[in-house]
SELO-933017 format. One line per 10 residues: number of its first residue (from 0); for each residue x, y, z of C-alpha. Coordinates in pm, 1 decimal, m for minus. Layout:
% residues N
NUM) X/Y/Z; ...
This chain:
% residues 136
0) 3217.7/m3099.7/727.9; 3346.6/m3035.4/1058.1; 3313.5/m2663.3/997.1; 2947.0/m2708.7/928.0; 2898.0/m2926.4/1242.4; 3082.1/m2676.9/1465.0; 2920.3/m2364.5/1318.0; 2563.6/m2465.2/1229.3; 2407.9/m2185.9/1438.8; 2612.2/m1923.0/1262.1
10) 2532.0/m2069.5/933.2; 2150.8/m2074.7/1039.0; 2170.5/m1710.4/1126.6; 2333.0/m1609.2/802.8; 2073.3/m1797.2/597.7; 1784.0/m1646.0/805.9; 1924.4/m1300.2/782.8; 1959.5/m1332.6/404.3; 1593.4/m1452.2/365.4; 1466.3/m1152.9/575.5
20) 1660.9/m909.2/345.2; 1513.5/m1066.8/33.8; 1153.8/m1116.0/163.8; 1035.4/m748.3/103.8; 1128.6/m786.4/m259.4; 942.2/m1114.1/m315.3; 636.9/m1010.1/m111.8; 619.6/m708.6/m356.7; 619.0/m934.5/m663.2; 344.4/m1152.4/m513.9
30) 130.7/m862.2/m404.2; m189.2/m785.5/m598.9; m100.7/m418.0/m578.0; 106.4/m234.9/m803.6; 343.1/46.1/m688.2; 275.5/403.2/m848.8; 450.6/740.3/m783.8; 285.3/1072.1/m794.8; 289.0/1133.2/m1147.9; 146.4/784.5/m1230.0
40) m132.8/829.2/m960.8; m220.6/1175.2/m1111.2; m250.3/1014.2/m1454.1; m476.4/721.3/m1325.4; m711.8/975.0/m1168.6; m714.2/1209.1/m1484.6; m734.6/933.1/m1745.5; m912.2/645.1/m1579.7; m1127.7/801.4/m1317.5; m924.0/631.8/m1036.2
50) m1057.9/653.0/m675.4; m806.6/759.3/m406.1; m842.3/576.6/m96.9; m695.9/702.4/231.4; m647.6/404.7/475.5; m527.6/629.2/768.9; m723.1/696.2/1063.4; m989.0/967.5/1077.1; m754.9/1203.5/1288.4; m487.3/1179.5/1033.6
60) m722.5/1221.8/731.1; m846.3/1545.2/899.6; m493.5/1698.6/893.8; m487.3/1683.4/520.4; m561.4/1454.0/222.3; m543.4/1400.6/m155.8; m809.5/1575.7/m330.5; m1146.8/1389.6/m327.4; m1002.1/1105.9/m137.4; m1213.5/851.7/40.4
70) m1146.3/759.3/397.9; m1179.1/410.9/512.5; m912.7/313.7/779.3; m721.1/10.4/742.6; m890.1/m145.1/1035.0; m1226.5/m83.1/892.5; m1182.2/m220.5/526.2; m1344.2/m556.9/580.3; m1631.9/m419.1/773.2; m1703.1/m147.7/532.1
80) m1667.0/m353.8/192.9; m2003.1/m250.3/73.5; m1885.0/89.6/42.0; m1593.3/m14.6/m172.1; m1802.6/m239.2/m370.1; m1922.8/53.7/m583.3; m1570.6/119.9/m697.8; m1530.7/m215.0/m876.7; m1410.0/m165.0/m1233.8; m1236.9/153.9/m1155.4
90) m870.0/170.1/m1048.3; m804.0/217.9/m673.2; m500.9/424.2/m566.9; m443.2/344.3/m193.4; m226.1/552.4/28.2; m153.2/618.0/402.5; 112.2/822.3/559.3; 434.7/658.2/440.1; 298.9/342.4/230.8; 315.2/60.9/481.7
100) m53.8/51.4/585.2; m155.4/102.5/228.6; 50.5/m213.6/122.0; m122.2/m410.5/397.8; m466.4/m293.6/256.9; m397.0/m481.5/m78.0; m492.9/m843.4/55.1; m807.9/m716.4/212.2; m922.3/m527.4/m92.3; m853.3/m823.9/m307.7
110) m1062.0/m1056.3/m89.9; m1346.4/m794.0/m145.0; m1322.6/m847.9/m515.5; m1126.3/m539.6/m620.1; m849.1/m605.1/m881.9; m708.2/m285.6/m1007.2; m517.4/m174.5/m702.6; m220.1/49.5/m674.1; m15.6/167.7/m384.8; 101.3/520.7/m380.5
120) 475.2/496.3/m312.9; 572.1/713.6/m18.3; 225.4/770.4/60.7; 76.9/1116.6/176.0; 415.3/1243.4/288.7; 575.9/1195.6/m48.3; 278.7/1363.7/m215.4; 289.8/1658.0/8.4; 669.7/1694.2/m3.7; 622.9/1714.3/m388.2
130) 409.4/2013.6/m347.0; 114.2/1849.9/m487.9; m242.8/1977.2/m390.7; m382.9/1886.9/m57.0; m725.8/1936.8/77.4; m815.8/2007.2/448.1
């Protein structure tokens, strides 16, 4: 018992650092989005008429994008919800440069009533590195 009393701060740091390591795994399980790779995203587009949503800023979008992608930056998703409403009932594959911003977009898209949402793992960079088609 004296060990706990003498080292409570060390124990607290241990518990908090462990929780911080586990949190990303828990957050993914609770997220409304499902992760998909390049192959699964292509299958969704071909078989289910999925919409590719690029949440990068316009300057990033202009440097290259997935074929037929729609650009609505993460910062504008809430204000441009009416544009996304027409995609209800269709799968939505969301991507950014590496996958972090697209994951953040999941909550905002769910609040807009979209339910079939996928996050492209690795984002545009993984797509491009795999040698898949890119529009300019």
